[in-house]
Structure formats: C-alpha cells, structure tokens
C-alpha positions in Angstrom: 82.1 -26.3 -24.1 81.0 -29.4 -26.0 80.1 -31.3 -22.8 77.9 -28.5 -21.6 76.2 -28.3 -25.0 75.5 -32.0 -24.8 74.0 -31.6 -21.4 71.8 -28.7 -22.6 70.7 -30.8 -25.6 69.9 -33.8 -23.4 67.8 -31.5 -21.1 65.8 -30.1 -24.0 65.3 -33.7 -25.4 64.0 -34.9 -22.0 61.8 -31.9 -21.6 60.3 -32.4 -25.0 59.9 -36.2 -24.4 57.9 -35.5 -21.2 55.8 -32.9 -22.9 55.0 -35.5 -25.7 54.0 -38.1 -23.1 51.8 -35.6 -21.4 50.1 -34.6 -24.6 49.5 -38.2 -25.6 48.0 -39.1 -22.3 45.7 -36.1 -22.4 44.7 -37.0 -26.0 43.9 -40.5 -24.9 41.5 -39.2 -22.3 39.9 -36.5 -24.6 39.7 -38.7 -27.8 40.0 -42.4 -26.8 39.3 -43.7 -30.3 41.7 -41.4 -32.1 45.0 -43.1 -31.1 45.8 -44.4 -34.6 45.0 -41.2 -36.2 47.2 -39.1 -33.9 49.9 -41.7 -34.2 49.9 -41.4 -38.0 49.9 -37.6 -37.7 53.0 -37.8 -35.4 54.8 -39.9 -37.9 54.0 -37.6 -40.8 55.0 -34.5 -38.7 58.2 -36.2 -37.6 59.3 -37.0 -41.1 58.1 -33.6 -42.4 59.9 -31.6 -39.7 63.1 -33.4 -40.2 63.0 -33.0 -44.0 62.2 -29.3 -43.5 65.1 -28.9 -41.1 67.5 -30.7 -43.4 66.6 -28.7 -46.4 66.3 -25.3 -44.7 69.5 -25.6 -42.7 71.6 -27.5 -45.3 72.7 -30.1 -42.8 75.6 -27.7 -41.9 73.6 -25.3 -39.8 71.3 -27.8 -38.1 73.2 -27.2 -34.9 72.3 -23.6 -35.0 69.0 -24.3 -33.4 69.4 -27.5 -31.4 66.8 -26.5 -28.8 63.9 -26.4 -31.3 65.2 -29.5 -33.2 65.6 -31.6 -30.1 62.4 -30.4 -28.4 60.1 -31.0 -31.3 61.6 -34.3 -32.3 61.5 -35.5 -28.6 57.9 -34.3 -28.3 56.8 -36.2 -31.4 58.8 -39.3 -30.3 57.2 -39.1 -26.8 53.7 -38.9 -28.2 54.2 -41.7 -30.7 55.8 -44.1 -28.1 53.1 -43.4 -25.6 50.3 -43.9 -28.1 51.8 -47.2 -29.3 52.1 -48.3 -25.6 48.4 -47.3 -24.9 47.3 -48.9 -28.2 49.0 -52.2 -27.4 47.8 -52.2 -23.8 44.3 -51.7 -25.1 44.5 -54.6 -27.5 45.9 -56.8 -24.8 43.0 -56.1 -22.4 40.5 -56.4 -25.3 41.5 -60.0 -25.9 41.2 -61.2 -22.3 38.1 -63.1 -21.2 37.4 -60.7 -18.4 37.7 -57.5 -20.5 34.0 -56.6 -20.1 33.7 -57.8 -16.5 31.1 -55.9 -14.5 29.1 -54.8 -17.6 26.0 -56.8 -18.5 25.8 -57.5 -22.2 22.8 -58.6 -24.1 22.7 -61.4 -26.7 19.8 -62.3 -28.9 18.5 -65.9 -28.8 17.2 -67.7 -31.8 13.6 -66.5 -31.3 14.8 -62.8 -31.2 14.5 -62.2 -27.4 17.3 -60.7 -25.5 19.2 -62.7 -22.9 21.3 -60.8 -20.4 24.7 -62.2 -19.4 26.4 -60.9 -16.3 
C-alpha cells in the first residue's frame, strides 16, 4: 500500500511540475518583463500555502490530502524554476556582444545628430 501511495504522489508531483513549467513559459510570452514579479509571487505563495497546510492540518493530517499538497507545491516549484532559468538565460544573452544583432540602433554624436550602427 505504501509503495502504491508513493507512486501516486510522484505522479501528482510530476503532473504539477509540468503544469508549472507550462504556466511559466506561457507567462514569459504574455508578460516578458514580469518574470521577477511572478517569481516573487511564486515564493510568497509557496511559503503561504505550506504555512497554511501546516497550521490547518496540524502536521498530523497533512497526508490526508497529498494530491493537492503535492500538486500545488510542484506547480509553484515548476513555475519558479522555469522563471529563474529564463531570467538567467536572458541575462546571459544580454551581456553578449551580438545580443542586438540584426537591429540597427542609433547613437547621438557630439553635435546632436544621429548615427546609425548596423
């Protein structure tokens, strides 16, 4: 019985993790500049949900609803991990010399005229 319960818990954890990754990727397309905000909200929700679960179920009955516990925690972990990965990948590409390749940018010369760089 314990082994089958562990398999079910692992299934719900994996399902929640994939859902969190999907939500984070969707949010990065819909709101590209909001990664840090969503990441901080994931952290607050993770801590808040776990504190609520510990106080509401008295740490004795936390196994009474493992599906919700594992699913929500895994979703928040998946979202946070994906957002951190996307944030670090964005900073890495922003520091490379070819980060703006293909886009002409204008710089002002000393006399105030624009000079285009390719």
